C-alpha positions in Angstrom: 96.0 114.3 81.0 96.8 114.3 84.7 98.0 117.9 84.5 94.8 118.8 82.6 92.6 117.1 85.2 94.5 119.0 87.9 93.9 122.4 86.2 90.2 121.5 86.0 90.2 120.3 89.7 89.0 116.9 88.6 91.1 115.0 91.1 89.3 111.6 90.8 90.0 111.7 87.1 93.6 112.7 87.9 93.9 109.6 90.1 92.8 107.4 87.3 95.2 108.9 84.9 98.1 108.4 87.3 97.0 104.9 88.1 97.3 104.1 84.4 100.8 105.6 84.2 102.0 103.7 87.3 100.5 100.4 85.9 102.2 101.0 82.5 105.6 101.8 84.2 105.4 98.7 86.3 104.6 96.3 83.5 107.5 97.2 81.2 110.2 94.6 80.6 112.4 96.9 82.7 110.1 98.7 85.2 110.2 102.4 84.7 110.7 104.9 87.6 108.4 107.9 87.8 110.0 111.3 87.3 109.8 113.9 90.1 107.0 115.6 88.4 105.1 112.4 87.9 105.4 111.2 91.5 104.3 114.7 92.6 101.2 114.5 90.3 100.4 111.1 91.9 100.7 112.6 95.4 98.6 115.7 94.5 95.8 113.6 93.0 95.3 111.2 95.9 96.0 113.9 98.5 93.1 116.0 97.2 90.7 113.1 97.0 91.6 111.7 100.5 91.7 115.2 102.0 88.0 115.9 101.5 87.1 112.5 102.9 89.2 112.9 106.0 87.7 116.3 106.6 84.1 115.0 106.1 84.8 112.0 108.4 86.0 114.3 111.2 83.0 116.7 110.7 80.5 113.8 110.8 82.0 112.4 113.9 81.4 115.7 115.7 77.8 115.9 114.5 75.5 116.4 117.5 72.3 117.7 115.8 69.5 115.8 117.6 67.2 116.4 114.7 69.1 113.9 112.6 67.9 110.3 112.7 70.7 108.2 114.2 70.3 105.4 111.6 70.6 107.9 108.7 73.6 109.6 110.2 75.3 106.2 110.7 74.6 105.2 107.1 76.0 108.5 105.9 79.1 108.1 108.0 79.6 104.6 106.6 79.4 105.9 103.1 82.1 108.5 103.7 84.2 105.9 105.6 83.9 103.4 102.7 85.0 106.1 100.2 88.0 106.9 102.4 88.9 103.3 102.7 88.6 102.7 98.9 90.9 105.6 98.1 93.5 104.5 100.6 93.4 100.9 99.4 93.7 102.1 95.8 96.9 104.1 96.3 98.4 101.5 98.8 98.0 98.9 96.1 100.0 101.0 93.7 102.6 101.7 96.3 103.1 98.3 97.8 102.9 96.3 94.6 104.7 98.6 92.1 106.2 101.8 93.4 108.1 100.7 96.5 109.5 97.5 95.2 110.5 99.0 91.8 112.4 101.9 93.3 116.0 101.1 94.4 117.3 102.9 97.5 120.4 104.0 95.6 118.4 106.1 93.1 118.9 109.8 93.7 120.4 109.3 97.1 117.4 107.4 98.3 115.0 110.3 97.9 112.3 108.5 95.8 112.4 105.4 98.1 111.8 107.6 101.2 109.0 109.5 99.3 107.1 106.3 98.6 107.6 104.7 102.0 106.5 107.9 103.6 103.4 108.0 101.4 102.6 104.4 102.3 102.8 105.2 106.0 100.6 108.2 105.4 97.7 106.2 103.8 97.9 103.5 106.4 97.6 106.3 109.0 94.6 107.7 107.3 93.0 104.2 107.5 93.9 104.0 111.1 92.0 107.3 111.8 88.7 105.7 110.8 89.3 102.1 111.6 89.9 100.3 114.9 92.0 97.6 113.3 95.4 97.7 114.9 96.9 96.3 111.7 96.7 99.7 110.1 98.5 101.3 113.1 101.3 98.8 112.9 101.7 99.1 109.1 101.8 102.9 109.3 104.5 102.7 112.0 106.4 100.0 110.0 106.6 102.1 106.8 107.3 105.3 108.5 110.1 103.6 110.4 111.7 102.2 107.2 111.5 105.6 105.5 113.0 107.4 108.5 115.9 104.9 108.7 116.8 105.6 105.0 116.2 109.3 105.4 118.6 109.7 108.3 121.3 107.8 106.3 120.8 109.4 102.9 119.1 112.8 103.2 120.2 116.0 104.9 118.5 117.0 108.1 117.1 120.1 106.2 115.8 118.1 103.3 112.0 118.8 102.9 111.1 115.1 102.4 113.0 114.1 105.5 111.4 116.9 107.5 107.9 116.1 106.2 108.4 112.5 107.1 109.5 113.5 110.7 106.4 115.7 110.9 103.9 112.9 109.8 105.8 110.2 111.7 105.6 112.2 114.9 101.8 112.8 114.4 101.4 109.0 114.0 103.2 108.4 117.3 101.0 111.0 119.0 97.6 110.4 117.5 97.6 106.8 116.3 100.1 104.9 118.5 99.4 107.1 121.6 103.1 107.3 122.3 103.3 111.0 123.1 106.8 111.0 124.5 108.2 109.5 121.3 106.2 111.9 119.2 107.7 114.9 121.0 111.2 113.4 121.0 111.1 112.7 117.2 109.7 116.2 116.4 112.2 117.9 118.6 115.2 116.0 117.3 114.2 116.7 113.7 113.7 120.3 114.4 117.0 120.7 116.3 119.0 118.9 113.7 117.6 121.0 110.9 118.2 124.2 112.9 121.9 123.3 113.3 122.3 122.9 109.6 120.2 125.9 108.5 123.2 127.8 107.3 123.9 125.1 104.8 120.3 124.8 103.5 120.0 124.8 99.7 118.2 127.9 98.4 115.6 126.0 96.3 114.5 124.1 99.5 114.6 127.0 101.9 110.9 127.9 101.8 109.6 124.3 102.1 112.1 123.3 104.8 111.5 126.3 107.0 107.7 125.9 106.6 107.9 122.3 107.8 110.2 123.2 110.7 107.7 125.8 111.8 105.0 123.1 111.7 107.2 120.8 113.8 107.7 123.5 116.4 103.9 124.4 116.4 103.1 120.7 117.1 105.6 120.5 119.9 104.1 123.7 121.5 100.6 122.3 121.1 101.5 118.9 122.5 103.4 120.1 125.5 100.9 122.8 126.4 98.0 120.4 125.9 99.5 117.7 128.1 100.2 120.2 130.8 96.7 121.7 130.7 95.1 118.3 130.1 93.1 119.8 127.2 92.5 119.1 123.6 94.7 120.1 120.7 94.7 120.2 116.9 98.0 119.0 115.5 99.3 119.9 112.0 100.4 117.2 109.6 100.6 116.3 105.9 102.7 118.9 104.2 101.9 118.5 100.5 104.5 116.3 98.8 104.2 118.3 95.7 105.8 121.2 97.6 108.8 119.1 98.3 
């Protein structure tokens, strides 16, 4: 049903179907672990729903049309913010109560655990983008940090999930935590380590890994040139987990 909803671009329905599956897996006598396809479907569902809300939130915050009544605009922004918050809380509930605790680090060399910890960090970061509560900032950093510790121990430097984590973690440092030096250091280290192992990159991962490496380099270029010029920048983040 989730695949059918995806083909029909009914992503809210897709989220509901995947929520049912996660709930069912978590309530078995022996909790079931999602397959790679199932966890990717979960990621795709929520990423599409949250993606439109994040884009809308950014657009509305740039709205400067003087013809719009301030109170109406504020109410509309609150509606979008509430939708964004509900989506994040929905998936975070699944991640923190079921998926993260029910996934052992030893499974498939730690890849699923890193996947879910990264995803948890992502959605706390999305909350932090629209909320002033530092709790979300700290939670995002906490889960990214846990994921990166396991990734460095268990996943190759060229692994798409490890690279995608480094990309989003560095964006969190730059945009949310305002630690620009750490953001650049993390992105550069991830890129350099992957480059040094590029000749050993598995063929199935080549396209995804090199794409993320390019995004890491693009961000580094933007961040360093932006700081030198004192101007604005538009960083790239959130490589689709289904591509990994």
